[in-house]
C-alpha positions as CSV (number, residue, x, y, z in Angstrom):
1,M,0.0,0.0,0.0
2,P,1.7,3.3,-1.1
3,W,1.5,6.1,1.4
4,I,1.8,9.9,0.9
5,S,1.8,12.6,3.5
6,L,0.9,16.2,3.0
7,T,2.1,19.2,5.1
8,T,1.3,22.7,3.9
9,D,0.3,26.2,4.8
10,Y,-2.7,26.1,2.5
11,G,-5.3,26.4,5.3
12,L,-8.8,24.7,5.1
13,A,-11.0,27.5,3.8
14,D,-10.2,26.9,0.1
15,G,-9.9,24.0,-2.3
16,F,-6.1,23.9,-2.4
17,V,-5.8,20.7,-0.3
18,A,-8.5,18.9,-2.2
19,A,-6.9,19.7,-5.5
20,C,-3.6,18.1,-4.3
21,H,-5.6,15.1,-3.1
22,G,-7.3,14.9,-6.5
23,M,-4.1,15.1,-8.5
24,I,-2.7,12.2,-6.4
25,G,-5.9,10.2,-6.8
26,R,-5.8,10.6,-10.6
27,I,-2.3,9.2,-10.9
28,A,-2.1,6.8,-7.9
29,P,-5.7,5.9,-6.9
30,A,-4.5,3.2,-4.5
31,A,-2.3,5.6,-2.5
32,R,-3.4,6.5,1.0
33,V,-2.9,10.1,2.0
34,I,-2.2,11.3,5.5
35,D,-2.8,15.0,6.1
36,V,-0.1,16.0,8.6
37,T,-1.4,19.6,8.8
38,H,-2.4,22.4,6.5
39,L,-2.4,25.1,9.2
40,V,1.3,25.9,9.2
41,P,1.4,29.8,9.5
42,P,1.5,31.2,6.0
43,A,5.1,31.3,4.6
44,D,6.6,30.1,7.9
45,V,9.2,27.7,6.5
46,R,10.8,27.2,9.9
47,R,7.6,26.1,11.5
48,G,6.8,23.8,8.6
49,A,10.2,22.2,8.7
50,A,9.9,21.6,12.4
51,V,6.5,20.0,12.2
52,L,7.6,17.8,9.3
53,A,10.8,16.7,10.9
54,Q,9.1,15.8,14.2
55,T,6.3,13.9,12.5
56,V,7.8,11.8,9.7
57,P,9.6,9.3,11.9
58,Y,6.1,8.1,13.1
59,L,4.5,7.8,9.7
60,P,4.5,4.8,7.4
61,V,7.4,4.6,5.0
62,G,6.3,6.5,1.9
63,V,6.5,9.9,0.1
64,H,6.2,13.0,2.2
65,V,5.1,16.2,0.4
66,A,5.7,19.6,2.1
67,V,4.6,22.9,0.6
68,V,5.4,26.1,2.5
69,D,6.7,28.0,-0.4
70,P,6.8,31.8,-0.4
71,G,9.2,31.6,-3.4
72,V,6.7,29.7,-5.7
73,G,7.1,30.6,-9.3
74,T,10.6,32.1,-8.8
75,A,14.0,30.6,-9.6
76,R,13.8,28.4,-6.5
77,R,14.0,24.7,-7.5
78,G,11.4,22.0,-6.9
79,I,13.2,18.9,-5.5
80,A,12.7,15.3,-4.4
81,L,15.0,13.7,-1.9
82,A,15.7,10.1,-1.0
83,A,16.5,9.0,2.5
84,P,16.7,5.5,4.1
85,G,13.3,6.1,5.7
86,G,11.4,7.5,2.8
87,L,11.1,10.1,0.1
88,L,10.5,13.9,0.4
89,V,9.1,16.3,-2.2
90,G,8.8,20.0,-2.1
91,P,10.6,23.3,-2.7
92,D,14.3,23.8,-2.2
93,N,14.0,26.4,0.5
94,G,15.2,24.4,3.6
95,L,11.8,22.9,4.3
96,L,12.7,19.3,3.7
97,L,16.2,18.9,5.1
98,D,15.5,18.4,8.8
99,A,12.9,15.7,7.9
100,A,15.5,14.1,5.7
101,V,17.9,13.9,8.6
102,A,15.1,12.4,10.7
103,L,14.7,9.7,8.1
104,G,18.4,8.9,8.0
105,G,19.9,11.6,5.9
106,V,19.8,12.5,2.2
107,T,21.1,9.7,-0.1
108,A,20.0,11.2,-3.4
109,A,18.5,14.4,-4.6
110,V,16.9,15.5,-7.9
111,E,15.5,18.7,-9.4
112,L,12.0,18.2,-10.8
113,T,12.8,19.0,-14.4
114,N,11.0,16.1,-16.2
115,P,7.9,17.8,-17.7
116,Q,6.2,14.4,-18.2
117,W,6.0,14.0,-14.4
118,L,4.1,17.3,-14.0
119,A,0.6,18.5,-14.7
120,P,0.0,19.4,-18.4
121,E,-0.2,23.0,-17.5
122,V,1.8,24.2,-14.5
123,S,0.5,27.3,-12.7
124,R,3.1,29.8,-11.6
125,T,1.5,30.0,-8.1
126,F,0.2,26.4,-7.3
127,H,3.1,24.0,-7.6
128,G,1.6,21.9,-4.8
129,R,-1.1,20.8,-7.3
130,D,0.9,20.9,-10.5
131,V,4.4,19.8,-9.5
132,F,4.7,18.3,-6.1
133,A,1.5,16.2,-5.9
134,P,2.0,14.5,-9.3
135,V,5.7,13.8,-8.6
136,A,4.8,12.3,-5.2
137,A,2.1,10.1,-6.9
138,R,4.5,8.7,-9.4
139,L,7.1,8.0,-6.7
140,A,4.5,6.3,-4.6
141,L,3.9,4.0,-7.6
142,G,7.5,3.0,-7.5
143,V,8.8,4.9,-10.5
144,P,12.6,5.6,-9.9
145,L,13.6,8.9,-8.4
146,A,16.2,9.5,-11.1
147,D,13.4,9.7,-13.7
148,A,12.0,12.8,-12.0
149,G,14.8,15.1,-13.2
150,S,18.4,16.0,-13.0
151,A,20.6,15.0,-10.1
152,V,21.5,17.6,-7.5
153,D,24.5,17.5,-5.2
154,P,22.9,17.3,-1.6
155,A,25.6,19.8,-0.4
156,E,24.1,22.4,-2.7
157,L,20.6,22.2,-1.3
158,V,19.2,25.3,0.5
159,R,19.5,25.1,4.3
160,L,17.8,27.1,7.0
161,P,20.0,29.0,9.3
162,E,20.9,27.0,12.4
163,P,18.8,28.1,15.4
164,V,20.7,29.7,18.3
165,V,21.6,27.4,21.2
166,R,24.2,29.0,23.4
167,P,25.5,27.4,26.7
168,E,25.9,29.9,29.5
169,P,27.7,29.6,32.9
170,D,24.4,29.1,34.8
171,G,22.2,27.7,32.0
172,F,21.7,28.4,28.3
173,T,20.1,30.7,25.8
174,A,18.1,29.2,23.0
175,E,15.9,30.4,20.1
176,V,12.2,29.7,20.2
177,L,11.8,27.0,17.5
178,T,8.0,26.7,17.4
179,V,4.9,27.6,19.3
180,D,2.2,24.9,19.1
181,H,-1.6,25.0,19.1
182,F,-1.6,25.0,22.9
183,G,0.8,27.9,23.3
184,N,3.7,25.7,24.4
185,V,7.0,27.2,23.6
186,Q,9.5,24.7,22.1
187,L,13.1,25.8,22.2
188,A,15.9,24.7,19.9
189,A,17.8,23.3,22.8
190,P,18.1,19.5,23.1
191,G,16.7,18.0,26.3
192,T,20.1,17.0,27.5
193,L,20.8,20.7,28.3
194,L,17.9,20.8,30.8
195,A,18.8,17.6,32.5
196,A,22.0,19.1,33.9
197,L,20.2,22.0,35.5
198,P,18.9,22.3,39.1
199,A,15.3,22.0,40.2
200,R,14.8,25.8,40.6
201,L,15.1,27.7,37.3
202,R,14.1,30.9,35.7
203,V,13.0,31.4,32.1
204,A,13.2,34.9,30.7
205,G,13.4,36.1,34.2
206,R,10.3,34.2,35.5
207,A,10.4,31.4,38.0
208,V,9.5,28.0,36.5
209,A,9.0,24.5,37.8
210,H,11.6,22.1,36.4
211,G,9.3,19.1,35.7
212,R,8.4,16.3,33.4
213,T,4.8,17.1,32.6
214,F,2.3,20.0,32.8
215,G,1.0,18.9,36.2
216,D,4.4,19.4,37.8
217,A,3.4,23.1,38.1
218,P,0.5,24.6,40.0
219,P,-2.5,25.7,37.8
220,G,-1.6,28.9,35.9
221,E,2.2,28.5,36.6
222,L,5.1,27.8,34.2
223,V,6.9,24.5,33.8
224,I,10.0,23.7,31.8
225,Y,10.4,20.1,30.6
226,V,11.6,17.9,27.8
227,D,8.9,17.5,25.2
228,S,8.0,14.6,22.9
229,A,10.6,15.7,20.3
230,N,13.3,15.7,22.9
231,R,13.5,19.5,22.9
232,V,13.4,21.8,25.9
233,A,9.9,23.4,26.1
234,V,8.0,25.7,28.4
235,A,4.3,25.4,29.1
236,V,1.7,26.8,31.5
237,N,-0.5,24.4,33.4
238,G,-3.9,25.3,32.0
239,G,-2.6,28.3,30.0
240,R,-0.4,29.5,27.1
241,A,3.3,29.9,27.8
242,A,3.8,32.0,24.6
243,D,1.4,34.6,26.0
244,V,2.9,34.6,29.5
245,L,6.5,34.9,28.2
246,A,5.5,37.2,25.3
247,V,7.7,35.3,22.9
248,G,7.4,33.8,19.4
249,P,9.5,31.9,16.9
250,G,12.9,33.3,16.5
251,D,13.0,35.1,19.8
252,L,15.9,34.2,22.2
253,V,15.0,32.9,25.7
254,A,17.4,32.6,28.6
255,V,17.1,29.6,31.0
256,T,19.1,30.1,34.2
257,A,19.4,28.7,37.7
258,S,17.3,30.8,40.0
259,G,19.9,31.0,42.7
């Protein structure tokens, strides 16, 4: 059974997602499609990359399409990547590479230059439907990756800037990687950095409980913990940490011993 996943910033108010499903269904009607999310904030490539990378290890082996593509229609390339744990299709803007690492690393990459793999007419602004969905459908059918286009040196793929993670004498400073639906603030710092710190901590100057789950803080209070992606995260028991800390993706947050 071929599997295809879709991750986009298309939203659910229009027919964009359905059109991608339809294109896949025309080419590979037996394929099963998993909608990871279509609510990535518009053009937020970093958020899309994080959601994709943290999700694909738990999906069936298959083809993973991601479209968060503010450069659609420009000179940016459409690409497909092979990794030991699956295939990835989308724009060459850094969106796919963390997911490729999560699937074992890029073993081959191609630019999507074969017109026979694309829709008969390719819109300048809807490559999800006209480029990435038909390519994914053909890959799901088992057509070789090399037939999709010309080979690309993986070292030449566009990469997102590395998020800031900076050890400090009494803790660390880390960039906010994502804020989820619940307002939980995920930092770029790995969980190992938190394990070495004492029970009493401060985050952005506020006292927090150093715990393992939300209930380790009193209702309405902050807790810092290692989340399901093995990243340091901050939550509020029954509230939204992003609002309490007044931070968003890209902001720097200091985690220190409270003394």
